C-alpha positions as CSV (number, residue, x, y, z in Angstrom):
1,M,49.7,24.3,3.0
2,P,52.3,22.2,5.1
3,L,51.8,18.2,5.5
4,T,52.7,18.5,9.2
5,D,49.5,21.0,9.8
6,T,47.8,19.2,12.2
7,K,44.3,21.2,12.0
8,F,44.0,20.2,9.2
9,I,45.2,16.2,8.9
10,N,42.5,16.3,12.2
11,E,39.7,18.2,9.1
12,N,40.5,15.0,6.7
13,I,41.0,12.1,9.1
14,A,36.8,13.5,10.6
15,R,35.6,13.5,7.2
16,R,37.0,10.2,6.1
17,E,35.3,8.9,9.9
18,Q,32.2,10.4,9.1
19,E,32.1,9.3,5.2
20,L,33.1,5.5,6.5
21,A,30.1,6.1,9.0
22,E,27.6,7.4,6.4
23,L,28.6,4.1,4.4
24,L,28.1,1.6,7.2
25,K,24.9,2.6,7.8
26,S,23.5,1.9,4.4
27,V,25.1,-1.5,4.9
28,K,23.7,-1.9,7.3
29,Q,20.8,-0.7,6.6
30,K,20.1,-2.7,3.2
31,E,21.2,-6.3,4.6
32,E,18.3,-5.5,6.9
33,M,16.0,-4.8,3.9
34,T,16.9,-8.2,2.6
35,N,16.4,-10.0,5.8
36,N,13.3,-8.2,6.4
37,Q,10.2,-10.5,5.3
38,Q,7.4,-8.9,3.2
39,A,3.5,-10.8,3.3
40,V,1.6,-8.8,0.6
41,V,-2.6,-8.4,0.7
42,I,-4.8,-8.0,-1.9
43,L,-8.3,-6.7,-1.2
44,A,-10.1,-8.6,-4.3
45,A,-13.7,-9.2,-1.7
46,G,-15.5,-6.0,-3.8
47,L,-19.2,-6.3,-5.3
48,G,-18.1,-3.6,-8.0
49,K,-21.5,-2.2,-7.4
50,R,-21.3,0.2,-10.2
51,M,-20.0,-1.9,-12.6
52,K,-23.0,-2.6,-14.1
53,N,-22.6,-7.0,-13.8
54,P,-23.5,-8.2,-9.8
55,D,-21.9,-12.2,-11.2
56,K,-18.8,-10.3,-11.4
57,P,-16.1,-9.3,-9.1
58,K,-14.8,-5.9,-10.1
59,V,-11.3,-7.1,-9.8
60,M,-12.2,-9.9,-12.4
61,Y,-12.4,-6.8,-15.2
62,E,-10.8,-6.7,-17.7
63,V,-8.0,-3.9,-18.8
64,L,-6.6,-4.3,-21.6
65,G,-7.3,-8.3,-21.5
66,R,-6.9,-9.3,-18.5
67,P,-8.4,-9.3,-15.0
68,M,-7.1,-5.8,-12.8
69,I,-6.2,-9.1,-9.9
70,E,-3.7,-10.0,-12.8
71,Y,-1.7,-6.7,-12.3
72,V,-1.7,-7.1,-8.6
73,I,-0.1,-10.6,-8.4
74,E,2.2,-10.2,-10.5
75,L,3.5,-6.6,-8.7
76,A,3.7,-9.3,-5.1
77,L,5.3,-11.9,-6.9
78,R,7.9,-9.2,-8.5
79,L,8.7,-8.0,-4.9
80,N,9.8,-11.3,-3.8
81,A,7.2,-11.4,-0.8
82,V,7.5,-14.8,1.1
83,R,2.8,-15.3,1.2
84,V,0.6,-13.7,-0.5
85,I,-2.7,-13.4,0.8
86,P,-6.1,-12.5,-1.3
87,V,-8.6,-11.3,0.6
88,V,-11.6,-13.0,-1.4
89,G,-15.8,-13.2,-1.3
90,H,-18.3,-12.1,-3.7
91,H,-17.8,-15.0,-6.4
92,R,-14.8,-15.7,-4.8
93,E,-14.2,-19.4,-7.0
94,Q,-14.3,-17.0,-9.4
95,V,-11.1,-15.3,-8.2
96,I,-9.6,-18.6,-7.3
97,D,-10.3,-20.1,-10.2
98,L,-7.9,-17.9,-12.2
99,L,-5.1,-17.1,-10.4
100,K,-4.7,-20.7,-10.3
101,E,-5.1,-21.2,-13.3
102,K,-2.6,-17.5,-14.6
103,F,0.0,-18.8,-11.9
104,P,0.5,-22.8,-10.9
105,G,3.1,-23.6,-8.8
106,R,2.1,-20.3,-6.5
107,N,1.0,-21.3,-2.5
108,F,-1.7,-18.2,-3.0
109,E,-3.5,-18.3,1.1
110,F,-6.9,-16.6,1.0
111,A,-8.6,-15.0,2.2
112,V,-12.8,-14.5,2.9
113,Q,-14.9,-12.3,3.0
114,E,-18.3,-13.0,3.2
115,E,-19.6,-10.3,4.3
116,Q,-18.9,-6.4,3.3
117,L,-17.6,-4.7,5.8
118,G,-15.0,-2.3,5.4
119,T,-11.6,-2.5,4.6
120,G,-10.9,-2.8,8.3
121,H,-12.4,-5.6,8.5
122,A,-11.4,-7.6,5.1
123,I,-8.0,-7.5,6.7
124,M,-9.6,-8.8,10.2
125,K,-10.0,-11.5,7.2
126,A,-6.7,-12.7,7.1
127,E,-5.3,-11.9,10.7
128,D,-5.0,-15.5,11.6
129,L,-3.4,-16.3,8.7
130,L,-0.6,-13.5,9.6
131,K,-0.3,-14.4,13.6
132,D,2.7,-16.2,13.2
133,F,4.2,-14.5,10.5
134,N,7.3,-11.7,12.0
135,G,7.7,-9.4,9.3
136,D,6.5,-6.8,7.2
137,V,2.7,-6.4,6.3
138,I,2.0,-4.3,2.0
139,I,-1.4,-4.0,1.6
140,L,-2.9,-3.4,-1.7
141,S,-6.3,-3.2,-4.0
142,G,-7.1,-5.5,-6.3
143,D,-8.9,-2.3,-8.6
144,V,-5.5,-0.2,-8.8
145,P,-3.0,-2.2,-12.1
146,L,-1.3,0.7,-12.6
147,L,-0.1,0.5,-9.3
148,R,4.2,0.8,-10.6
149,F,7.1,-1.9,-9.4
150,E,8.8,1.0,-8.8
151,T,6.4,3.1,-6.9
152,V,6.4,0.1,-3.8
153,Q,9.9,-0.4,-3.7
154,K,10.1,3.4,-2.8
155,L,6.9,2.9,-0.6
156,I,9.3,0.1,0.8
157,D,12.1,1.9,1.2
158,E,11.1,4.5,3.1
159,H,9.1,2.7,5.5
160,Y,12.8,0.4,6.4
161,N,14.8,3.7,5.7
162,N,13.7,5.9,9.0
163,N,12.4,2.5,11.6
164,N,8.8,3.2,11.0
165,S,5.8,0.9,11.8
166,A,3.9,1.8,9.4
167,T,4.2,3.8,5.5
168,L,1.7,5.2,3.7
169,L,1.9,6.6,0.2
170,T,0.1,9.3,-1.2
171,T,-0.6,11.6,-3.3
172,I,-3.0,14.7,-5.0
173,F,-5.3,14.6,-6.3
174,K,-7.5,16.9,-8.4
175,D,-11.2,14.9,-7.7
176,T,-10.9,14.3,-4.0
177,H,-15.0,13.1,-4.4
178,G,-14.8,9.7,-2.2
179,Y,-11.5,9.3,-1.2
180,G,-10.3,10.0,2.5
181,R,-7.5,13.1,3.8
182,I,-4.6,12.9,4.3
183,V,-3.8,15.5,7.4
184,R,-1.0,16.4,8.4
185,D,0.2,18.1,11.3
186,E,1.9,22.0,11.3
187,H,4.5,20.4,11.2
188,G,3.8,18.5,8.3
189,N,4.4,15.4,9.8
190,F,1.7,12.6,9.7
191,S,-1.7,12.7,12.1
192,K,-4.3,11.1,10.6
193,I,-6.9,9.6,7.6
194,V,-10.1,11.4,7.4
195,E,-13.3,9.3,5.6
196,D,-14.7,12.1,3.0
197,K,-17.8,10.7,4.1
198,D,-16.9,12.4,7.6
199,A,-15.0,14.6,7.0
200,S,-15.9,18.6,8.2
201,E,-16.4,20.7,4.6
202,D,-12.7,22.3,5.7
203,V,-10.8,18.5,5.3
204,K,-12.9,18.3,2.0
205,K,-11.0,21.2,0.7
206,I,-7.5,19.1,1.3
207,K,-6.3,17.5,-2.0
208,E,-3.9,15.2,-0.6
209,I,-5.4,11.6,-0.8
210,N,-5.3,8.4,0.3
211,P,-4.7,5.4,-2.2
212,A,-4.9,2.3,0.4
213,I,-1.5,1.3,-0.4
214,Y,0.3,0.4,2.7
215,I,3.2,-1.0,4.3
216,V,2.8,-2.3,8.3
217,N,4.7,-4.5,10.8
218,S,2.7,-7.4,11.0
219,K,2.1,-7.1,15.0
220,V,1.6,-3.7,14.6
221,L,-1.2,-4.5,12.7
222,I,-2.6,-6.9,14.8
223,E,-2.5,-4.6,17.7
224,S,-3.7,-2.0,16.0
225,L,-6.9,-4.0,14.0
226,N,-7.9,-5.5,17.7
227,K,-8.6,-1.6,18.6
228,I,-11.0,0.0,15.7
229,T,-15.0,-0.1,16.4
230,P,-16.7,1.4,13.5
231,N,-18.1,3.4,14.6
232,N,-18.9,5.9,12.1
233,S,-21.3,6.7,9.0
234,Q,-21.5,3.8,7.5
235,G,-20.9,1.2,10.5
236,E,-18.1,-0.2,8.5
237,Y,-14.8,-1.2,10.0
238,Y,-12.1,1.1,8.2
239,L,-8.9,-0.1,7.8
240,T,-7.5,2.9,8.0
241,D,-8.1,3.7,11.6
242,I,-5.1,1.9,13.2
243,F,-3.8,5.2,12.7
244,R,-4.9,5.7,15.5
245,Y,-3.7,3.3,17.5
246,I,0.5,3.7,16.0
247,S,2.9,5.8,17.6
248,K,2.2,9.0,15.4
249,D,6.7,9.2,15.0
250,R,6.9,5.9,13.4
251,I,4.4,6.6,10.7
252,G,6.1,7.5,7.3
253,T,4.4,9.3,4.2
254,C,6.2,8.3,0.6
255,V,4.5,10.6,-2.0
256,T,4.2,9.6,-6.0
257,D,2.8,12.5,-8.1
258,D,1.7,10.0,-10.8
259,E,-2.4,10.1,-10.1
260,L,-3.4,8.0,-12.8
261,E,-1.1,5.0,-11.2
262,V,-2.9,4.8,-7.2
263,T,-7.2,5.6,-9.4
264,G,-8.2,2.5,-7.8
265,V,-11.5,1.4,-10.6
266,N,-15.2,2.4,-9.4
267,S,-17.3,2.0,-12.5
268,I,-17.1,1.7,-15.4
269,E,-15.5,4.5,-17.0
270,Q,-13.0,4.7,-14.6
271,L,-12.0,1.0,-16.1
272,A,-12.0,2.5,-19.2
273,E,-10.1,5.5,-19.0
274,L,-7.4,3.7,-16.9
275,E,-6.7,1.0,-20.4
276,N,-6.5,4.0,-22.0
277,E,-3.5,4.7,-20.1
278,L,-2.6,1.7,-20.1
279,K,-2.3,1.6,-23.5
280,R,0.1,5.1,-23.6
281,R,2.4,3.4,-21.2
282,N,2.7,0.2,-23.3
283,Q,3.7,2.1,-26.4
284,I,6.6,4.5,-24.9
285,E,8.1,2.1,-23.1
286,S,7.7,-0.2,-27.1
């Protein structure tokens, strides 16, 4: 083809311009992600009613000789969050003392949840600490010790790449009992979360669940928290209710295919299961 072929030259120029535009967009997104600040709030106030020791906070139960909360704090620090806010409650002095001992020099900000009135109520207790924070809030659970850094980073990337107000981590569970279900619209987009205790029989058939791991714009989080009510079967403030007050086209999801990675500990049996899984993963990595 002759070099003077106008169509060929124009097509080549257009292709290069498109490649350059995509490159500049990628660079801009990475710059924005670098400039955005994150705070991590860790739900760590649970009673652990089925853990058989009322004098011990649930997050203090050990997996391979280390309290579960240690794994989650290490993850938060690895994310380079500018602030780490554990929400503590039941026998909170045990959690506070442990973190001060294991992570000397780290400036944790503790929020206190005296009464257990739901996950939304727990985040409300951190509201005063977040009211002047301009960034995004990553919400983790202190009883999910196997959650990987790579998975949370994928969640963060999904959030910023799509300019979301909120992004949820989801997964498919074989046994969905006790977990909120992710309800999607006819196009496959996020619609709502329905808690297990409030779910109809049709909704209970849904296998995609909410493991309660999120990233939410701080201003949007506080605005939506102020709108939720305990109008449900449990009489609790569900954190999941905030998604009713966030524009659906600004809510994204990120799916992980690792069920055990996002499993929370609610019993001694689950604790043993996750400990065995962590042993297996450590053996593979070593």
